[in-house]
Every structure is written in C-alpha cells, then in structure tokens.
C-alpha positions in Angstrom: -17.8 -6.2 25.3 -17.4 -2.4 26.2 -19.7 -0.6 27.9 -21.5 2.2 25.8 -20.8 4.9 28.4 -17.3 3.6 29.7 -15.5 6.7 30.0 -17.9 9.3 30.9 -19.8 7.7 33.6 -23.1 9.3 32.6 -26.5 7.2 32.8 -28.0 6.2 29.7 -30.0 8.2 28.0 -34.2 7.4 28.2 -34.0 6.6 24.3 -31.1 4.1 24.6 -33.2 2.8 28.3 -36.3 2.1 26.1 -34.1 0.4 23.6 -32.4 -1.9 26.1 -35.7 -2.8 27.5 -37.7 -3.6 24.2 -34.5 -5.7 23.0 -35.1 -7.7 26.0 -38.7 -8.1 25.7 -38.4 -9.1 22.0 -35.6 -11.4 22.9 -37.9 -13.1 25.2 -41.1 -13.0 22.6 -38.8 -14.5 19.9 -38.1 -17.3 22.3 -42.0 -18.1 23.2 -42.5 -17.9 19.5 -39.7 -20.6 18.9 -41.1 -23.0 21.2 -44.6 -22.4 19.8 -42.5 -23.2 16.5 -41.4 -26.3 17.6 -44.5 -27.7 19.6 -46.5 -27.3 16.3 -44.2 -28.1 13.5 -43.8 -31.7 14.4 -41.0 -34.0 14.4 -40.3 -34.2 10.6 -39.9 -29.9 10.6 -38.2 -30.2 13.6 -35.4 -32.7 12.8 -35.8 -31.8 8.5 -34.7 -28.2 9.1 -31.4 -28.5 10.7 -30.4 -31.7 8.7 -31.3 -29.3 5.4 -28.8 -26.7 6.3 -26.3 -29.3 6.9 -27.3 -30.8 3.7 -27.2 -27.7 1.8 -23.7 -26.4 3.4 -21.9 -29.4 2.6 -23.4 -29.9 -1.0 -22.0 -26.1 -1.3 -18.9 -27.2 -0.2 -18.3 -30.0 -2.9 -19.5 -27.8 -5.3 -17.2 -25.2 -4.8 -14.0 -28.0 -3.9 -14.7 -30.8 -6.4 -14.8 -31.2 -9.6 -16.3 -33.4 -12.0 -18.9 -35.9 -10.8 -18.5 -34.9 -7.2 -19.1 -31.4 -8.0 -22.4 -32.4 -10.1 -23.5 -34.3 -7.0 -22.7 -31.2 -4.3 -24.7 -29.4 -6.4 -27.7 -31.5 -6.9 -27.6 -32.1 -3.1 -27.5 -28.5 -2.6 -30.2 -27.6 -4.6 -32.4 -30.1 -3.3 -31.5 -29.2 0.4 -32.5 -25.6 -0.3 -35.8 -26.5 -1.7 -36.7 -28.9 1.2 -35.2 -26.1 3.6 -38.0 -23.9 1.8 -40.9 -26.1 1.8 -40.4 -27.5 5.3 -40.2 -23.7 6.4 -42.5 -21.6 4.6 -45.1 -24.0 2.6 -46.6 -26.3 5.1 -49.2 -25.0 6.8 -48.9 -22.7 9.8 -45.1 -24.1 10.0 -43.8 -21.1 8.2 -45.3 -18.7 10.2 -43.8 -19.0 13.4 -40.5 -19.2 12.4 -40.5 -15.9 9.8 -42.0 -14.2 13.4 -39.4 -15.2 15.5 -36.7 -14.4 12.7 -38.4 -11.0 12.8 -38.4 -10.5 16.8 -34.7 -11.7 16.8 -34.0 -9.2 14.0 -35.5 -6.4 16.2 -34.3 -7.4 19.4 -30.6 -7.3 17.6 -31.5 -3.6 16.6 -32.7 -2.5 19.5 -29.8 -3.9 21.4 -27.0 -2.2 19.4 -29.2 0.8 19.7 -28.7 0.5 23.3 -25.4 -0.4 23.9 -23.9 1.9 21.4 -21.6 4.8 22.2 -22.9 8.6 22.4 -21.8 9.9 19.7 -21.5 13.4 21.5 -19.0 12.3 24.2 -16.6 10.3 21.2 -14.6 13.0 20.5 -13.6 13.0 24.1 -13.2 9.5 24.3 -10.9 9.0 21.5 -9.0 11.8 22.7 -9.9 13.8 19.2 -8.8 17.6 19.2 -11.0 19.2 16.7 -9.1 22.7 17.0 -9.2 24.1 13.5 -6.2 23.6 11.5 -4.3 26.7 9.8 -5.1 27.2 6.1 -3.0 26.2 3.4 -1.2 28.5 1.4 -0.9 25.9 -1.5 -3.4 23.0 -1.0 -3.3 20.4 -4.1 -5.5 17.4 -4.5 -4.6 14.6 -7.0 -7.2 12.8 -9.1 -8.1 9.1 -10.8 -10.6 10.1 -13.5 -11.0 6.1 -13.5 -12.0 5.7 -9.7 -15.3 5.0 -8.5 -17.0 5.3 -11.6 -15.8 8.3 -12.9 -16.7 10.4 -9.6 -14.2 12.8 -10.2 -16.0 14.1 -13.6 -19.8 13.0 -12.1 -18.8 15.5 -9.5 -16.9 18.2 -11.0 -14.1 18.0 -8.6 -11.9 20.0 -10.9 -14.1 23.1 -10.8 -15.2 22.6 -7.2 -11.2 22.8 -6.4 -10.7 26.1 -8.2 -13.2 27.8 -6.4 -11.8 26.2 -3.2 -8.3 27.9 -4.2 -7.0 24.0 -4.1 -4.8 23.2 -7.4 -6.1 20.2 -9.2 -3.8 17.6 -10.8 -5.2 15.0 -12.4 -3.8 11.4 -13.2 -3.2 10.9 -16.7 -2.3 7.1 -18.6 1.2 6.6 -17.8 1.8 8.9 -15.1 3.7 7.9 -11.9 1.1 8.7 -8.7 4.2 9.0 -6.3 5.8 11.1 -8.7 3.5 13.5 -9.3 2.8 13.5 -5.2 6.5 14.2 -4.7 6.6 16.8 -7.4 3.4 18.6 -5.8 5.2 19.1 -2.7 8.6 20.3 -4.5 6.0 22.9 -6.2 5.4 24.3 -2.3 2.1 22.0 -1.9 2.0 22.5 2.3 -1.2 19.9 2.1 -1.9 17.5 -0.3 -4.9 15.2 -1.1 -6.3 12.0 -2.8 -9.3 11.7 -4.8 -9.0 8.1 -5.9 -9.2 4.5 -4.1 -7.8 3.1 -1.1 -4.7 1.7 -3.2 -4.3 5.4 -4.6 -4.9 6.9 -1.0 -2.2 4.5 0.2 0.0 5.8 -2.3 -0.1 9.5 -2.0 -0.2 8.8 1.9 3.4 7.3 1.4 4.7 10.2 0.0 2.9 13.0 2.9 4.1 10.8 5.7 7.6 11.0 4.3 7.3 14.5 3.7 5.8 15.8 6.7 2.8 17.2 4.8 -1.1 16.8 5.8 -2.9 14.4 3.9 -6.7 14.6 2.8 -9.1 11.5 1.6 -11.3 12.4 -0.9 -13.8 9.1 -1.2 -13.9 8.9 -4.9 -12.9 5.1 -5.2 -15.6 2.4 -4.9 -15.7 1.2 -1.4 -13.6 3.8 0.7 -12.8 1.9 3.6 -9.9 4.2 4.7 -12.9 7.2 4.7 -15.0 5.2 6.5 -12.5 4.4 9.3 -11.5 7.9 9.0 -15.2 9.2 9.6 -15.8 10.8 6.4 -19.5 10.7 4.6 -18.5 8.5 1.8 -21.5 9.4 -0.1 -20.3 13.5 0.1 -17.6 13.8 -2.7 -17.7 17.2 -2.6 -18.1 18.0 1.6 -14.8 16.3 1.8 -12.7 18.7 0.2 -13.6 21.2 3.2 -10.7 19.6 4.9 -8.3 21.8 3.0 -9.8 24.6 4.5 -12.3 24.2 7.2 -10.9 21.0 8.8 -8.8 20.0 12.2 -5.9 17.4 12.0 -5.4 14.1 13.4 -2.4 12.1 13.6 -2.8 8.0 12.5 -0.9 5.3 11.9 0.4 3.7 8.6 1.6 0.0 8.1 3.8 -1.3 5.7 4.8 -5.0 4.1 8.1 -5.4 2.8 8.4 -1.5 2.4 4.6 -0.8 0.8 2.8 1.2 2.5 -1.1 0.4 3.3 -3.6 2.1 4.8 -6.4 -0.6 5.5 -5.6 -4.0 4.9 -3.5 -6.7 3.1 -4.8 -10.4 2.5 -3.2 -14.0 1.5 -4.2 -17.0 0.7 -7.8 -17.7 -1.3 -8.7 -14.4 -2.0 -5.2 -13.4 -3.0 -4.4 -16.6 -5.0 -7.7 -16.0 -6.6 -6.8 -12.2 -7.8 -4.1 -12.7 -8.9 -5.5 -14.7 -12.2 -5.3 -13.0 -15.3 -8.8 -14.1 -16.1 -10.4 -12.9 -12.6 -10.8 -9.2 -13.8 -13.3 -10.5 -16.8 -14.9 -13.5 -15.2 -14.7 -13.1 -11.6 -17.3 -16.0 -10.4 -15.7 -18.6 -13.4 -12.6 -18.0 -12.2 -13.1 -18.4 -8.7 -15.3 -22.0 -9.5 -12.3 -23.0 -11.9 -9.3 -22.4 -9.2 -11.3 -23.2 -5.6 -11.1 -27.1 -6.5 -7.3 -26.9 -6.3 -7.1 -24.9 -3.3 -9.9 -26.3 -1.3 -10.4 -30.0 -2.7 -9.1 -33.0 -1.1 -5.9 -33.3 -3.2 -5.0 -29.8 -2.4 -1.9 -28.7 -1.4 -1.9 -26.9 1.8 -1.1 -22.9 1.6 2.8 -22.3 1.8 2.1 -19.8 4.7 4.2 -20.1 7.6 3.9 -18.2 10.8 3.9 -18.1 14.3 0.4 -17.2 16.3 -0.5 -15.6 19.3 0.5 -18.5 21.4 3.7 -18.5 20.4 3.3 -22.0 18.4 4.6 -21.9 14.7 2.1 -22.8 11.7 2.7 -24.2 8.7 -0.2 -23.0 6.5 -4.0 -21.2 6.7 -6.4 -20.5 4.1 -6.5 -16.9 4.8 -4.5 -14.5 6.8 -5.5 -10.9 7.2 -3.5 -8.1 8.3 -4.6 -4.6 8.8 -3.7 -1.3 9.8 -5.1 -1.4 13.3 -7.1 -4.1 14.2 -11.1 -4.5 12.6 -14.1 -5.3 13.9 -15.0 -8.4 12.3 -18.6 -10.0 12.6 -18.7 -10.8 9.0 -15.5 -11.4 6.1 -17.8 -9.2 3.9 -16.6 -5.9 3.6 -14.1 -6.6 6.3 -15.9 -4.5 9.1 -14.6 -1.1 10.6 -11.8 -0.2 12.7 -12.4 1.5 15.9 -9.4 3.3 16.3 -6.4 4.0 13.5 -3.9 5.1 16.4 -3.3 2.1 18.2 0.4 1.3 17.0 -0.6 -2.0 16.2 -1.6 -4.3 13.3 -4.7 -6.8 13.4 -4.0 -9.9 12.5 -6.0 -13.0 11.5 -5.7 -16.2 10.4 -8.2 -19.1 9.2 -8.5 -22.7 8.2 -11.1 -24.8 7.0 -9.8 -28.4 7.2 -13.0 -30.1 5.7 -16.4 -30.6 4.8 -17.3 -30.4 8.7 -15.4 -27.2 9.2 -16.7 -25.8 6.3 -20.6 -26.2 7.8 -19.2 -24.6 10.7 -17.4 -21.8 8.9 -20.8 -21.0 6.9 -22.6 -20.9 10.1 -20.4 -18.4 12.0 -20.3 -16.2 8.7 -24.4 -16.3 8.6 -24.7 -15.7 12.1 -22.5 -12.4 12.0 -20.0 -14.4 14.6 -17.2 -15.2 12.4 -15.1 -15.3 15.4 -16.5 -18.1 17.2 -15.4 -20.4 14.3 -12.5 -23.0 15.5 -9.9 -22.4 12.4 -10.1 -18.6 13.4 -7.2 -16.8 15.3 -7.2 -13.0 15.9 -4.6 -10.9 17.5 -2.6 -7.6 17.7 0.8 -7.1 17.4 3.3 -4.4 16.0 4.9 -6.8 13.9 4.2 -9.8 12.0 5.9 -12.2 9.7 5.3 -14.4 7.2 7.3 -17.4 5.6 7.3 -19.1 2.7 9.4 -21.2 0.0 8.5 -19.3 -3.1 6.9 -15.4 -3.8 4.2 -14.9 -2.4 0.8 -13.7 -4.0 -0.5 -10.5 -1.8 -3.6 -8.0 -2.1 -2.4 -4.8 -0.5 -5.3 -1.9 0.0 -7.4 -3.9 -3.3 -3.9 -4.4 -5.4 -2.4 -7.3 -6.4 1.2 -8.0 -5.5 3.8 -10.7 -5.6 6.8 -10.4 -3.0 9.6 -12.2 -2.2 9.4 -14.1 1.5 9.4 -13.4 4.3 6.8 -11.1 4.3 7.5 -8.7 7.0 4.3 -6.5 8.4 5.1 -3.7 10.7 3.0 -0.7 12.0 4.0 2.9 11.8 2.9 4.5 14.8 1.2 8.3 14.3 3.2 7.9 10.5 0.7 10.4 9.1 -1.2 13.9 9.5 -4.7 13.7 8.1 -6.9 16.4 7.8 -10.6 15.9 8.5 -13.6 18.2 7.4 -15.3 19.7 10.4 -18.8 18.8 9.5 -17.5 15.0 9.3 -18.3 12.5 12.2 -14.9 12.0 12.5 -14.9 8.5 13.8 -15.6 5.1 12.3 -18.8 3.6 12.6 -16.8 0.7 14.8 -16.5 3.3 17.2 -19.8 4.1 18.2 -21.2 0.6 18.1 -20.8 -2.2 20.4 -20.2 -6.0 19.1 -23.2 -8.1 20.3 -21.4 -10.9 22.6 -22.1 -13.2 25.3 -21.8 -9.9 27.7 -24.8 -8.4 26.0 -27.4 -9.5 28.1 -25.8 -8.6 31.1 -25.1 -5.1 29.6 -28.8 -4.3 28.2 -30.3 -5.4 32.3 -28.0 -2.5 33.4 -28.9 0.0 30.7 -32.8 -0.8 31.0 -32.0 0.0 34.8 -30.6 3.2 34.3 -27.2 2.1 35.7 -23.9 3.7 34.0 
C-alpha cells in the first residue's frame, strides 16, 4: 500500500489523523464485540454460522454449474442454508445484536481508514504530473452524438442546443451511419478538436481516429456506465458541464491499447462473460441465458476454455475461466464494476486471469469477492506488461469495451503509450477515484498508526 502523503512529504491533516484514530478504536471495539458474540452465542451458533455459509456457497455453485437433479438439490441446499444463517444470526435472542454491531463497527472502521490514508486531492496534480495549463480555444470543435446511448442522454440534456450555444458543431449519429467514417469526415472538414457523446465503445472508435489524425479528443459521459470518463476524472453526472472541455479545458496525453488492431480505451474480457454475452438470447433474457449456459462452462463435464497464455512467472497456462486485459492496470477489489485505474499513462496493459477449479475453489472465490479481496483468491493472477498474447485453436469470443466480437487467434494485445490527447474541463477533478484512494491491505494497520501519530 502506498503512503497517502508520499510524494509531498507533508504531515497528515488533523482530519486524517482523527480518522486514523477512529479507525483503530473502532477496530478494537469490533474485536471486543466479536469476542462477546462468540462467548454468548454458544457452540451451535459458533459452528453453525460458518457451516451455513459454506453450504450456501456450495449449493449456489451446484445451482449454476449443474443441470437436472443436481441443480434442484443445490438450489434447495442454498435456500435452507440461507434460512439457517438468518435464523442463527438475527432471530435467536441476544445473538443477532452483537453480530450486527460487529459488522457495523468493521464497516465504520474501514470508512475511516480509507479517509485517513487517501491522498490529498490538492497535491494529486503535482503527484501525477498533470499540467493544467489552459489549452488554446479550438477554431472548429465537433461533437459526435449517439442518441441511443445511456437511455437517451443526448436528448435529455439537449446536447445539440448546448453545443450550438458554445460554437461546437453537433453531428448526430443516424441509423446505419459508420462512426469511424463520420469522425474522419469531421476532421477532413477542419475539426481541430473532436468529441464523442456516447458509451465507451463509441469513445474508443472516435479516439481511434483522433489518435490517428493527432487531434485532441473530448469525452462526454452520455453512455450508461462511462468508465472512461470516470478514469479521466470527469463528473459522470455533469453531462453538459463536460462540454466545457472544448472551450475551457486543459490537455493530457494518455495511452490507448489494441487487440488485433481494434483500439480500446478501457478493457477487454475473455472467457465466461464474453461467451455468455455473445449469445443471441442474452440481450432479451440475461439471467435466463446465463443460467442455461453456465453448466456447460462450469460443470464437471465442461471442456476447459481454450485460452492459452504465458503467465507472469514465464509458465505456459492452457486455460482460464476469466481473462481481463485493460488499458493500464485497474485497482480491483471486486469484479463488479471493474474498479478504476490510478493512471492512464503508464504505457502498460493490466492483465488478470482467474480459474475456478471446483466447488471448493468456488467457496474461496465467492468469499474473496464478498470481502472485497478478490486478489487473494488462489486462482487469481494479476500483472502488467506492454504486450500480451492469447492463443487458441478456434476463433475467440471477446468483449471489447462492452462490444461483443469474435476474433481469430492469436489475440495480440499491445499498449499504445501516449497515443491520445484528451481535453479535460478545468472544473473537473482530473483524476480517477483510484488515484486518490489507497487499497486497504495488510500494511494498512502500520499506515494508520503512522497517520494517527502525525508522521508523513
């Protein structure tokens, strides 16, 4: 874990010292409450809670990875285990209160700890070497727009009118239009700054042309999740405010990444997720499609994914259930949401692979995910490299910035250092949440003690 004040040498502020003290006190209180819960609960609860959790996870594993009788039995076991867990934890007299209090204290301690060790936003621009000098006003700014993105955000926020008020040429994507061709045409007409109002897949396409033609790119968060905007340090809720990057912004140079020539700004996924989303039924029935397909991919008779790669140890691996390759490394505590990236200019790919071997491994995987410590799962590998290759004996299904594709092997992933100039509004934070936060890990206690004592 990185010290929150590293790079400045400054002593922690009074609020951070107080947060560190509270985090330590709340942690001690949680430990005391947990001991009281165990001593008052009795052997049935002490043994029943972990056993019911294990039964719940194993039952769930059989539910998603089996068919027929095994799936039915797994569902029943999971349901019964959940009921037992609830009864033992919250309904028996005097037993649920200490457990609930312990969980609340641990949660509050974690929140205080994160504030105590987070980096000072005031020093981040210096730490991340970001030059916030105002960029020259463009003579012909252009914004491409996807009306369907984000449930219709372009129309909701009247972006066409907002562009015209600012002297920005609006170009609305129509059915059947080629976004790459529209971007090329806009630059051919003289666009000296080009933006995209849409999701991350659209951002990647326009960024491809902007990079190729050496024109600055503006990201307008008009998609659904807007992960690229998040890691650029934009306020994803302030769609209209993002337009200020055209007329009152500064420039940063960031990396892009490619897989077999396809540019991506965020990440690509292979394995379970990519296989499911390729299905024709997925768009209309996501949960049902996943339930129908998972047994064929996780069950005892499932063929291993034909995804061959070389790991960080130099060994060759024949398969993985999940491969995630990102444009710069992610800070991943949970798989959900895919985390955020501290930087977008390291010149490397973030590479994650994971394999769930059996029901026992599934228990460990679910426990690590639930605890926000997915990196501790034994089947998890994570490393950085400027290039990565995945081999297979047949075309590989892959999700590229959320867009489904099928590409011929080998898949060659490469970082493109400093490939894109982006413009950021002056009023935006300009850095991702991962840049300010520090992951809670085994070194946190030492850092909290130093912070509480006022040491840099």
